[in-house]
Structure formats: C-alpha cells, structure tokens
C-alpha positions as CSV (number, residue, x, y, z in Angstrom):
1,M,84.3,115.9,112.2
2,A,83.1,118.7,109.8
3,S,80.3,121.0,111.0
4,E,76.8,120.9,109.6
5,G,77.4,124.1,107.7
6,E,80.6,122.6,106.1
7,W,78.7,119.4,105.2
8,A,75.9,121.5,103.6
9,R,78.4,123.4,101.5
10,W,80.1,120.1,100.5
11,R,76.8,118.5,99.6
12,G,75.9,121.6,97.5
13,D,79.2,121.4,95.6
14,M,78.7,117.7,95.1
15,R,75.2,118.2,93.7
16,S,76.4,120.9,91.3
17,S,79.2,118.6,90.1
18,A,76.7,115.8,89.9
19,R,74.5,117.8,87.6
20,G,77.4,118.6,85.4
21,V,78.4,114.9,85.1
22,E,74.8,113.9,84.5
23,N,74.6,116.3,81.6
24,S,77.9,114.9,80.2
25,A,76.5,111.4,80.5
26,A,73.3,112.4,78.7
27,N,75.2,113.9,75.8
28,I,77.3,110.7,75.5
29,E,74.1,108.7,75.3
30,Q,72.6,110.9,72.6
31,S,75.6,110.7,70.4
32,S,77.1,107.3,71.2
33,A,78.6,106.7,67.8
34,R,80.4,110.0,67.7
35,A,81.5,109.5,71.3
36,A,83.1,106.2,70.4
37,A,85.1,107.7,67.6
38,A,86.0,110.8,69.6
39,S,87.0,108.6,72.5
40,D,89.5,106.7,70.4
41,R,91.1,110.0,69.2
42,T,91.0,111.4,72.7
43,A,92.6,108.2,74.1
44,E,95.4,108.4,71.6
45,S,96.0,112.1,72.2
46,S,95.8,111.8,76.0
47,A,98.1,108.8,75.9
48,R,100.7,110.8,74.0
49,T,100.3,113.6,76.5
50,A,100.6,111.2,79.4
51,R,103.8,109.7,77.9
52,A,105.3,113.1,77.4
53,S,104.4,114.2,80.9
54,E,105.8,111.0,82.3
55,D,109.1,111.5,80.4
56,T,109.2,115.1,81.8
57,A,108.6,113.7,85.2
58,R,111.4,111.2,84.9
59,S,113.7,113.9,83.7
60,A,112.8,116.0,86.7
61,R,113.3,113.1,89.0
62,S,116.8,112.5,87.6
63,A,117.5,116.2,88.0
64,A,116.2,116.0,91.6
65,T,118.6,113.3,92.5
66,A,121.6,114.9,90.8
67,S,122.2,117.4,93.6
68,W,121.4,117.0,97.3
69,V,120.7,120.7,97.8
70,S,118.4,121.2,94.8
71,A,116.6,117.8,95.1
72,G,113.6,119.1,97.0
73,F,112.8,121.9,94.7
74,A,113.4,119.9,91.5
75,A,111.0,117.3,92.9
76,V,108.2,120.0,92.8
77,S,108.3,120.0,89.0
78,A,108.4,116.2,89.0
79,I,105.3,115.9,91.2
80,Q,103.4,118.5,89.1
81,N,104.2,116.7,85.8
82,A,103.5,113.3,87.3
83,R,100.1,114.5,88.5
84,A,99.3,115.9,85.0
85,A,100.2,112.6,83.5
86,R,98.1,110.6,85.9
87,A,95.2,113.0,85.5
88,A,95.3,112.6,81.7
89,E,95.4,108.9,82.0
90,E,92.5,108.8,84.5
91,Q,90.4,111.2,82.4
92,T,91.0,109.1,79.3
93,A,90.0,105.9,81.2
94,I,86.8,107.7,82.5
95,T,85.9,109.0,79.0
96,Q,86.5,105.6,77.4
97,S,84.5,103.8,80.1
98,M,81.5,106.1,79.9
99,A,81.5,106.3,76.1
100,A,81.9,102.6,75.6
101,Q,79.7,101.3,78.4
102,E,76.8,103.7,77.6
103,Q,76.6,102.0,74.2
104,T,76.4,98.4,75.4
105,H,73.0,96.8,75.6
106,Q,73.8,95.1,78.9
107,F,74.8,98.3,80.7
108,A,71.9,100.2,79.2
109,M,69.5,97.6,80.6
110,W,71.3,97.4,84.0
111,R,71.3,101.2,84.5
112,Q,67.5,101.1,84.4
113,T,67.4,98.8,87.4
114,E,67.4,100.2,90.9
115,E,71.0,99.0,91.4
116,G,72.1,100.7,88.2
117,K,70.4,103.9,89.0
118,Q,72.1,104.0,92.4
119,Y,75.5,103.3,90.8
120,V,75.0,106.2,88.2
121,A,74.0,108.6,91.0
122,W,76.9,107.4,93.1
123,R,79.4,107.8,90.1
124,N,78.2,111.3,89.4
125,Q,79.2,112.4,92.9
126,A,82.3,110.2,93.2
127,I,84.1,111.6,90.1
128,P,84.4,115.2,91.4
129,L,85.3,113.9,94.9
130,A,88.0,111.6,93.6
131,Q,89.5,114.4,91.5
132,L,89.4,116.8,94.5
133,L,91.3,114.2,96.6
134,R,93.8,113.7,93.8
135,D,94.5,117.5,93.6
136,R,94.9,117.7,97.4
137,Q,97.3,114.8,97.4
138,T,99.4,116.6,94.8
139,Q,99.4,119.8,97.0
140,W,100.4,117.6,99.9
141,Q,103.3,116.1,98.0
142,L,104.4,119.6,96.9
143,A,104.4,120.8,100.5
144,W,106.6,117.9,101.6
145,A,108.9,118.5,98.6
146,Q,109.4,122.1,99.6
147,A,110.0,121.1,103.2
148,I,112.6,118.6,102.1
149,G,114.3,121.2,99.9
150,N,114.4,123.8,102.7
151,A,115.8,121.2,105.1
152,Q,118.5,120.3,102.6
153,D,119.5,123.9,102.3
154,S,120.2,124.0,106.1
155,V,122.4,120.9,106.0
156,S,126.1,121.7,106.4
157,A,128.5,121.4,103.6
158,Q,130.5,118.8,105.5
159,E,127.4,116.5,105.8
160,L,126.8,116.9,102.0
161,E,130.4,116.0,101.3
162,H,130.1,112.9,103.5
163,M,127.0,111.7,101.5
164,K,128.9,111.8,98.2
165,P,130.1,108.5,96.9
166,H,133.6,107.8,98.2
167,T,135.8,105.3,96.4
168,V,139.3,104.3,97.5
169,Q,141.7,103.9,94.5
170,V,142.9,100.3,94.8
171,R,144.6,100.1,91.4
172,S,142.9,96.9,90.4
173,G,144.1,97.4,86.8
174,R,147.7,96.8,87.9
175,L,146.7,93.6,89.7
176,K,145.1,92.4,86.5
177,I,148.2,93.1,84.4
178,A,150.5,91.4,86.9
179,A,148.2,88.3,87.0
180,V,148.3,88.0,83.2
181,I,152.1,88.3,83.1
182,L,152.5,85.6,85.8
183,F,150.0,83.3,84.0
184,I,152.1,83.6,80.9
185,L,155.4,83.1,82.6
186,G,154.2,80.3,84.8
187,G,152.5,78.5,82.0
188,F,155.5,78.8,79.7
189,G,157.8,77.7,82.5
190,L,155.7,74.7,83.3
191,I,155.4,73.6,79.7
192,T,159.1,74.0,78.9
193,T,160.2,72.3,82.1
194,L,158.0,69.2,81.6
195,A,159.0,69.1,77.9
196,G,162.7,69.4,78.7
197,A,162.5,66.7,81.3
198,S,160.7,64.4,78.8
199,M,163.2,64.9,76.0
200,T,166.3,64.4,78.3
201,R,164.6,61.6,80.3
202,V,165.3,63.4,83.5
203,T,163.1,62.5,86.5
204,V,160.7,65.0,87.9
205,L,162.9,65.4,90.9
206,G,165.6,66.6,88.6
207,V,163.5,69.6,87.6
208,A,161.8,70.2,90.9
209,G,163.2,73.7,91.3
210,P,162.0,75.1,87.9
211,L,158.7,73.2,88.3
212,L,158.0,74.6,91.7
213,L,158.8,78.1,90.5
214,A,156.4,77.8,87.6
215,L,153.6,76.4,89.9
216,L,154.3,79.3,92.3
217,M,153.9,81.8,89.5
218,L,150.5,80.3,88.6
219,A,149.4,80.2,92.2
220,V,150.2,83.9,92.6
221,A,148.5,84.7,89.3
222,V,145.3,83.0,90.6
223,Y,145.5,85.0,93.9
224,L,145.9,88.3,92.1
225,T,143.0,87.5,89.7
226,V,140.6,86.8,92.6
227,N,141.8,89.8,94.7
228,G,141.7,92.1,91.7
229,K,138.1,91.1,91.0
230,R,137.1,91.8,94.6
231,R,138.9,95.2,94.4
232,R,137.0,96.1,91.2
233,Q,133.7,95.4,92.9
234,E,134.7,97.6,95.8
235,E,135.6,100.4,93.3
236,Q,132.1,100.1,91.7
237,T,130.2,100.1,95.0
238,G,132.4,102.5,96.9
239,I,132.4,100.2,99.9
240,T,135.9,99.2,101.0
241,W,137.6,98.2,104.2
242,M,139.2,101.6,104.5
243,N,135.9,103.6,104.9
244,T,134.5,101.9,108.1
245,E,135.1,105.1,110.1
246,L,133.3,107.2,107.5
247,R,130.3,105.0,107.5
248,S,129.9,105.4,111.3
249,I,130.2,109.2,110.8
250,V,127.5,109.2,108.1
251,A,125.2,107.1,110.3
252,A,125.6,109.4,113.3
253,E,124.9,112.5,111.1
254,A,121.8,110.8,109.6
255,A,120.4,110.2,113.1
256,Q,121.0,113.8,114.0
257,R,119.1,115.0,110.9
258,V,116.1,112.7,111.7
259,A,116.1,114.1,115.3
260,R,116.2,117.7,113.9
261,F,113.7,117.5,111.0
262,G,111.7,114.3,111.7
263,F,113.2,112.7,108.6
264,D,116.5,112.6,106.8
265,P,116.3,115.1,103.9
266,L,119.3,113.5,102.2
267,A,117.9,110.0,102.2
268,V,114.1,110.2,101.6
269,P,112.7,108.6,98.4
270,Q,111.1,110.6,95.6
271,G,107.6,111.7,96.4
272,Y,108.1,111.2,100.2
273,T,105.4,112.3,102.6
274,G,105.9,111.7,106.3
275,F,102.2,111.0,106.9
276,A,98.8,111.4,105.4
277,W,96.8,114.7,105.6
278,G,93.6,112.9,106.6
279,A,92.9,112.7,110.3
280,T,91.2,109.3,110.3
281,F,92.2,107.5,107.1
282,D,94.6,107.8,104.1
283,P,92.8,110.0,101.5
284,S,95.2,108.9,98.7
285,A,94.2,105.2,99.1
286,Y,90.5,106.3,99.4
287,A,90.8,108.2,96.1
288,D,92.3,105.1,94.5
289,Q,89.3,103.0,95.7
290,L,86.8,105.5,94.3
291,M,88.6,105.8,90.9
292,W,88.7,102.0,90.5
293,M,85.0,101.7,91.1
294,I,84.2,104.7,88.8
295,I,86.1,103.0,85.9
296,N,85.2,99.4,86.5
297,G,81.7,99.7,87.9
298,P,80.0,99.6,84.4
299,V,81.7,96.3,83.8
300,N,81.3,94.6,87.2
301,F,77.7,95.9,87.9
302,P,78.3,96.4,91.7
303,E,75.6,96.1,94.3
304,P,74.7,99.2,96.2
305,D,76.4,98.0,99.4
306,E,79.6,97.5,97.4
307,L,79.9,101.2,96.5
308,P,82.3,103.0,98.8
309,A,80.7,105.7,101.0
310,L,81.3,109.2,99.8
311,V,82.9,111.2,102.6
312,M,85.3,114.1,102.7
313,P,88.2,113.2,105.0
314,D,88.7,115.3,108.1
315,V,91.9,117.3,107.8
316,L,94.7,116.7,110.3
317,A,95.3,119.6,112.6
318,P,98.5,121.6,112.3
319,N,101.1,120.8,114.9
320,P,104.2,122.7,116.1
321,A,106.2,119.5,115.7
322,F,105.4,119.5,112.0
323,R,107.5,121.4,109.4
324,P,106.2,124.9,108.6
325,E,105.5,124.0,105.0
326,V,103.4,121.0,106.1
327,N,101.4,123.0,108.6
328,A,100.7,125.7,105.9
329,A,99.2,123.0,103.6
330,L,97.1,121.6,106.4
331,A,95.8,125.1,107.3
332,D,94.9,125.6,103.6
333,F,93.0,122.3,103.5
334,Q,91.0,123.3,106.6
335,Q,90.0,126.5,105.0
336,Q,88.9,124.7,101.8
337,S,86.8,122.2,103.7
C-alpha cells in the first residue's frame, strides 16, 4: 500500500484537479446555450479526429503484422494513435455530457440534493484519476510492444522462415481442366451410345462396352472435381498432408520461445500485455468503470454507495523474471506514485 506521504501528495493532486474541473463546470453553467452549440461543433471535430486517428491506428496495425521482426515497434505507433483516438472520443463524451446535462432541469434540481452534490464532488476527482489511469495503461502497452519487438529481433531467421505461410503446389487447376474434358467426353459418349442403340434397335447389352466407358469417364470426372476442390482449399489455407512434420517443428519452436521470453513474440495478438501493472486489481478495467460512471451518472442519478471508490492502484513490484522493458515501466510508475 502507498505511504501516508504518497497518499497526501495524491490527495493534493486530486484536489487541484478537482478545483480545475469545478471551474470548468461553473463556466458551463453560466453559458449553457453557448456550451451546447460549441459542444456540437466540438463533437463533430473530435469525431473526425477520432476517425482519422483510428484509420492511422488500423494502418499501423496492418504494418505491424506485415513483418514479424518489425511488428513490435510498428505496434508502438498503433498504440499511441489508438490512445489518441480513444482520448478524443472520451473527451467529447465528457464535454457533451456535462454541457447537455447541466442544462436540464432534472439534473439541475438533482445536483442540489445531497446525493447530487456527492456525485459532482466525486466526478470532479474521478475525471483526472481516470485519465491518469488511461495514460498509464498506454505506457504499459508501449512497454510490452517494445519488449515484443526486442524479443522478435532475437528470434533466429530459421524460426521466422518456419512461421511464414507454406503452401504446397498441388496443381488444382490441371485437375479442374481434366475433369471438364472428361465430363464433355463422357457425356457425349453416353448420349451418342444411347441414341445409336435406340436408332438401330440394339439392346443395351449390345453397347455395354461404350456405355461403361462413358460412365467411367463421368465417374473419374466427378472424382477429379471433388479432389480438385479439396486441393484448392488446401492451397488457400496452406494446410496440406505434406506439412505435418513442419507443423510439429513450429510447435516445438513456439514452446521454446514461451519458455525463453514468457510469451511467444511471433504469435501474440495486437496490444498484448502479459499481465496488469496493478498489484491488487486491473487498473484498465477500473478506469473503464470510472469513465462509465462519469459519463452516465448525470442520466442515471446514482446513489452515493453506487459510486466507485477513488483509489490509486498499488504498482506491481519489478521482478527479475519480467522483461527489462516491463520492469522499467513498473519502476517509472512507482516513482510517479
């Protein structure tokens, strides 16, 4: 747990931030009409900024997955842009919520009650805390992205080669052509044989040879069609009966990377973090809870006991078993607390 001195500094920061937010709320009350119009313009502008940042983030994520070795470092830009987009969206939501709700008669009456006063006081402290936790989560993701990128740099070229898509050339196109030719020949042979037998009044037994040959052609054509379809699917997925040995090699190498790094740097999803930086609970989920109540409180009119407690999570202690980049981020968080 944090010391008394640390808690005192944190409470002082919270009070300073609270006074700033209270002044902002007072300004919104005094000019509610102008705030509503400005809120609409801000919402539109912030939405465009958010969409542009999201597009940039998606482009960075695509670049991050294009190359195994550069994926970790490209993810840094993606995380930064994604955080900027999310911050813009949340700021827009907060601005709209405060500007709109301060004007409503129902909220104006409720905020004069004891429950309303407690909510406003809680919100003034919750906003800077939630934003601080958001910023730390972004730093945490950046530290993990750097750890993943550095781990990828140390992976051997042979392992990288094994992780590339491998497709066996099965020549499914030739099977399709052969099937079409046999369908034509078999169908033509069947029609001409039956038509000739009908015109000459020959029994079916009399044309058994040509008839069986035509049916055999059709049967082979059906087989080639089914087999060609299966081969085409294998070409698309890169999974064939010929790469069983390669799959076992890839699995063994992946297990070795997990044992070496604590995770597989060639298989982690975008935005991966091995664990939370909070010692007792997940700060990211806690920030989500705070932000939800900040935005939706003026609509739901929560009771005081429904407001989440405002606490600064304890920072997980660095550990020799962690990656150096992760330990550096944890040490930085401890200094900031």
